[in-house]
N, C-alpha and C positions, 0 to 999 in steps of 0.2 A: 324472535329476533327478525326472522324472515318477514314476518307480518308487519312489524315495526317498521322495517326498511321500505316495504311497499307501499305503507302508509305516508311515510315522509317524502317518497317521491312523488304520491299522487297530489300531496300538497304543494309541492315545488310546480308540479305542471299548472295548477291552478293559478299560482302567484306569476307565473310567467306569462300565462294566456292573458291576466289582467294587464300586464306591462305592455303589450303588445297590441291593445287595442286600439281604437280610434285616437290619432293624435291632434294636437294643435285645438282650434275651436271648432272645427267641423265635425260631422256627424258620419263621415265615410271612412275608408282605410287609413291611408295616408300616416301610419305610425312610423316610428324609425325605421328605416331601411325599406320602406314601401313606398310607391308613388303617391305623390299628393293628387287626388282626383278633382279636376276644375271643370266645372259647367261653365261653358261661356256662350252667351247669346248675342250674336252679332245683329245689327240693324238690317243689313242686306247687302246687296253690291251694286248701289246705285251711282257709284263714281269711281274714277281711277284712285282716288284718295281711299275710299272704302276698301278697295281691291288691295291696296298696299298695307293697310292697318291690319287686314285679316290675315296676309300673308305674313306679316311680323309677329302677330300673335301666334299663329301656328307653328312658325320656326322656333320660337322661345319656349313653347310649352311642349316640350317634346320627352319621350321615354328616355332613360329609366327613370328621371326624376318626377316627371308629371304624366298623368293620365288625362287626356283632355277629350271632353265631350263637346262637341261643337254644334251649334243649332244657327241657321240663317233665318231671321223673322222676316225677310222679304217685305221690310219696311211696314208690317203691321203689329201693331202693339198686342192685339190678342194672340198672334203667334209667339210673341215673346213670353207673355205672361204664361201660356201652356209650357213653353221651354222650361221657364224657371220652375214652374210646380213639377215638372219630370225630373229635373235635378234635385229637387228637395226629396222627391219619392225615391230616388236612387241613393239618397243620403251621400252626396258628394261632400267633399271636405271644404271648398271654396267654390262660391259662385261669382262670376265677373260678367258683366253685361254692358253694353252700349245702349242705353235706352233710347227707343223710337222718339218718344215725346217725353215731356217733362212731369206730367202729371198722371194720376191714375195708378200708382204703384204700391199705395200704403198696404192693402190687404196682402199682396203676395209677399211683399218684404216682412211683414209680420209674421208670416207662415214660415219664412227662411230664419227669422230670429227666433221663433219658437222651436225650431228644429235645430238650433244652436249652429246654424251655417252662416259663417261671415259673408257678407257681400262687398264686392270691389266694383265702383263704378268706373268705367273707362270713356274716354273722349266725350261723353255727354252726362250732363248731372240730372238730378231729378228734384221735384218739389215736392217735399213731406213734411208732416207736421212734427215728426220724431226724427232727428237726424241720426239716431243711434241706430236706425234701421239699416245704416251701411256703415262700414269702417273707415274707407277711404275714397277719393275720388282722383284719378289720374288723368290730365288732360289739358288742352289749351285754354288761355283766357279769351274766350270768344268775345266779350265784351270789349276788350283792348285790341282784338283783331278789327272790330268795327271801327274803334278810334283810328287805328292805323291806316285804315283805308280811306278815312274822311282826312287826316293829316296829310296824307299824300295828295288828296284831291285840292285840297286847300293851297298846298304848296305850288302845285301844277297850275294852279288858276292865277297865281300872283300876277298882278298887272291887267287881268281880265276884268272887265266891267259885267255886271249882273243883267238880266237874270241868267244864272246858270241852271239849265232844266235836267233834272236827274230822274230817270226811272230805275225801279229796285227791282230785281229778280229775288225774291225771298226763297229761304229754304223751306223744308217741310214744315207746314202750319203746326205750332205746338211745340216744336223741337228746341233743345237748348241753343243750338247755333244759331239758327233762324231768329230766335228772340232775342239773343244777346248781341249779335252782330248788329241787328237792325238798332237797338238800342245804343249800343257804342257810337255807330255811325251818326245817328240823329243827335247824341248828346254833343259831338263837335261840331257839325255844321250849323246847329241852332244858332250859335253865336255870331254867324255871318249871313246878313239878310240877300247876298246874292244867291244863296242855294235854295232851289224850291225842288222837293221831291213831287213830281206831278203824276206819278203812277207806281203803284207797289202790288205786288202779285206773286203768288208762290209758284215756282217752277219745280218744287219738289226735289232740289238737287240733282235732277237729271238733265243731261244733254239735250234730249228729245223735247222734254217739257220746256227747257230754257228756250229753244228756238221757237217753239209754238207760241210762249207767252210773248216773246220779243217782236214776232210777227204782228201778234195784237198791239202791242204798244205803239209800233211804228204806224199803223193804221190809225189808230186812235189819236195819235198827237200829229198826224200828217207831216213827218218829217222834224218835228220842233223839239228833238231830243239832242241835248248837248253831252250827257254824261250817262253811262250804264254801271250802277253797282250792282254785281252779282253775289250772292253769298258763298258761292264756291265756283271753281273755275270751270267744272263741266257744264253748268247753266250757261257761262260766259261764252264757252267755245261754241255752245248751240246758238247763242245769240248772235255771234260772230256770222255765222252761216245766214242767218235771218237778215242781220244788216247786209250783207253782200248781195243777196237775192233781190233786196231792195234798190240796188243800185247806189247804195252808199258805202263810205270806206271806213271800217271799224279802225279806231286807233287814232283817226283825224277826225271826220265828219262826227263820229261818236267816241269820245273818249271812254275807255273801259278800264275799271278797278274791280278786282275779284279777289276770292280766298281760297287758299289750299297750297299752292306753290307745287302742281304737280307738272310732269314734263310736259304734258299737253299745253299749259300755259306758257311755259318757257318757249316751246316752239312757236306759239302765237305770238309772243313778245319778239322773238327772233324775225318772225315775218312782219313786224310793223302793226300786227293786229290787235294787240292786248297791250295797254300802257304799263299796267303795274299788277302785281300779285302779293297779296299778304301771305307769308308762310304759315301754315298749318301742320306741324308735322305728324303724320300717321306712324311712324316707327316707334311705336310704344312698347313693343313686345318684351324686351329685356328689363324695361323699368318695370312692368307689371309683374313679370316672372318673378323679381325680388321682391315687390311688395305682396305678392302671393306666399311666397316663402315666410316672410316675416309674419304676416298674418296668421298662417297656419301654426307657426312656432310660438304664438302669443306674444310676440314683441310688439313695442309700441310703434304705430307709424303715423306720419302726418296726416291730418285731415284732407289736405290738398296738396298735390302733386303737380307742379306745372313743368312744361318744356321750353326751352329756349327758341326762339324764332325770329324771323326779320322780314323786311319789305324788299321785294325785287322789282326792278323796272326795266324798262326796253333795252335801255343801253347797258345792263347787266347780263342779259339773256344769253347771248353768245358764249360768253366766258363760263357762265354757271351751268348750262345746260348739261354738258358732260359729267358733271357732279351730282346731277339728281337721281336719286335712286328709287323715285316712284314717280 
């Protein structure tokens, strides 16, 4: 009888061990009562927006519910691919990342899929032949942001005769926000013959590079610039410095519309140096955490999750500035 009881207890222990193995879709621990291990690869820290986005993610994915393994790619795709492969080797439960550029992810995402680790895209999309390589994407509609910037410009140019000469500070070459914001902006202005994009170059989403490229634009165009469209606020703020150093008045001699809606943009609008900013909300942490919970539990999630955003102008800046959280 004693041997029989010991045998039954041993079988029970094996059954319990099987029930407490890996949970959800991933390959890590994350079973019931255990933290969900998340590997998160961030683009970098190139702007105020990105810093706020990183903070939001870290504040949402905290113990005891989550175990976060964070990697900063420093705006290099090769660093990000190494991080993703490290997460796969560590058998995390879920991988989340903001891709540096759109293309070049097929191989590593297939490796994640083979390891049965679901992938959530945040902020930026990828261009892959098989969309089953990721589960869902949470972020802004970058094309619509470009359209909103162009619509503001058309409205602000009412009554003005052409030509309206525009220079464009693009984001990181090949990145989803750079590609999509440019596409949305052009889509709207192409119907109005007054508008001409005379220069377009990457400022890599950084303030320093935005200043450098704007200096080159001013020299090349010999002051013949009416509008600056910047793919993010940081580049616009760098460009404002270049415009002032050239003896021009940002906001009047050169009208400026940019994207993100960071505090620095509202401060520039309040000072009369930036005309408008299109909001791109970086505070995705709580929504991302819920998506990760659902994905790990095997629940169905939408393929695309967007956030609500607006457009702000100079006359709204002073009232809105105290409300900005980033």
